[in-house]
FIVOKE-624452 format. One record per residue (C-alpha): z, x, y; residue in three letters. Coordinates in Angstrom, 1 decimal, decimal comma. Layout:
<rs>
+--------+--------+--------+------+
:      w :      u :      v : code :
+--------+--------+--------+------+
:      Z :      X :      Y :  ALA :
...
+--------+--------+--------+------+
</rs>
This chain:
<rs>
+--------+--------+--------+------+
:      w :      u :      v : code :
+--------+--------+--------+------+
:  -32,7 :   59,0 :  -31,5 :  MET :
:  -29,3 :   57,9 :  -31,8 :  VAL :
:  -28,6 :   55,0 :  -33,7 :  SER :
:  -26,9 :   52,1 :  -31,5 :  SER :
:  -25,7 :   50,7 :  -35,0 :  LEU :
:  -22,2 :   51,5 :  -35,6 :  SER :
:  -21,3 :   53,0 :  -39,8 :  LEU :
:  -20,1 :   49,4 :  -40,2 :  TYR :
:  -23,2 :   47,7 :  -39,1 :  ASP :
:  -25,3 :   49,9 :  -41,7 :  GLN :
:  -23,1 :   49,9 :  -44,4 :  ARG :
:  -23,7 :   45,7 :  -44,0 :  ASP :
:  -27,7 :   46,3 :  -43,5 :  MET :
:  -27,8 :   48,5 :  -46,8 :  ARG :
:  -25,2 :   46,1 :  -49,0 :  THR :
:  -27,5 :   43,6 :  -47,4 :  ALA :
:  -30,7 :   45,1 :  -48,7 :  ARG :
:  -29,2 :   45,4 :  -52,1 :  LYS :
:  -27,9 :   42,2 :  -52,4 :  VAL :
:  -31,6 :   41,0 :  -51,4 :  ARG :
:  -33,3 :   42,9 :  -54,2 :  SER :
:  -30,6 :   42,6 :  -57,0 :  GLU :
:  -30,3 :   38,5 :  -56,4 :  THR :
:  -33,6 :   38,2 :  -58,8 :  PRO :
:  -32,8 :   39,9 :  -61,1 :  THR :
:  -29,1 :   38,5 :  -61,6 :  LYS :
:  -30,7 :   35,1 :  -61,4 :  LEU :
:  -33,1 :   35,4 :  -63,8 :  HIS :
:  -30,3 :   37,2 :  -66,5 :  LEU :
:  -28,6 :   34,2 :  -65,5 :  GLY :
:  -30,8 :   31,4 :  -65,7 :  ARG :
:  -31,7 :   33,6 :  -69,6 :  ALA :
:  -27,7 :   33,4 :  -70,3 :  TRP :
:  -27,7 :   29,3 :  -69,8 :  GLN :
:  -29,9 :   28,7 :  -72,0 :  GLU :
:  -29,2 :   30,4 :  -74,1 :  GLN :
:  -25,5 :   29,4 :  -74,4 :  ALA :
:  -26,2 :   25,7 :  -74,5 :  GLY :
:  -26,1 :   22,6 :  -72,8 :  PRO :
:  -21,9 :   23,2 :  -71,9 :  GLY :
:  -22,6 :   26,0 :  -69,7 :  TYR :
:  -24,1 :   26,3 :  -66,3 :  ARG :
:  -24,5 :   29,1 :  -64,6 :  TYR :
:  -24,4 :   30,2 :  -60,8 :  PHE :
:  -24,9 :   32,9 :  -58,2 :  LEU :
:  -22,7 :   32,3 :  -55,8 :  VAL :
:  -22,1 :   34,4 :  -52,1 :  PHE :
:  -18,9 :   33,6 :  -50,6 :  GLN :
:  -20,4 :   34,3 :  -47,1 :  ASP :
:  -24,0 :   34,2 :  -46,9 :  LYS :
:  -27,6 :   32,3 :  -47,4 :  ASP :
:  -29,5 :   34,4 :  -48,5 :  ILE :
:  -31,6 :   30,9 :  -48,6 :  SER :
:  -33,6 :   32,0 :  -52,9 :  MET :
:  -33,3 :   28,8 :  -54,7 :  THR :
:  -30,6 :   29,3 :  -57,4 :  GLY :
:  -27,9 :   31,4 :  -55,1 :  ALA :
:  -25,3 :   29,4 :  -53,0 :  ASN :
:  -23,3 :   29,9 :  -50,5 :  PRO :
:  -19,7 :   28,6 :  -51,4 :  MET :
:  -20,2 :   25,6 :  -49,9 :  SER :
:  -23,1 :   24,7 :  -51,1 :  GLU :
:  -21,7 :   25,3 :  -54,7 :  PHE :
:  -18,3 :   23,9 :  -53,9 :  LEU :
:  -19,8 :   20,2 :  -53,7 :  LYS :
:  -22,2 :   20,9 :  -57,0 :  ILE :
:  -19,0 :   22,2 :  -58,6 :  LEU :
:  -16,8 :   18,7 :  -57,2 :  ALA :
:  -19,8 :   16,2 :  -58,6 :  GLU :
:  -19,9 :   17,9 :  -62,3 :  LEU :
+--------+--------+--------+------+
</rs>
């Protein structure tokens, strides 16, 4: 069976799977860093154009709103 996905689509799918699998680890490490860094520092995991619907990972549009409120 020949895949109907282009090479670019296949690459994008692999990248998306990798992002989803690494995101929880990055969030965990980032929160640990934030706790150790003290009250003057915050950790944000921001995706330029993706909303991966995971608490603590923000699309750029949401991050800019948060940043404006700081």
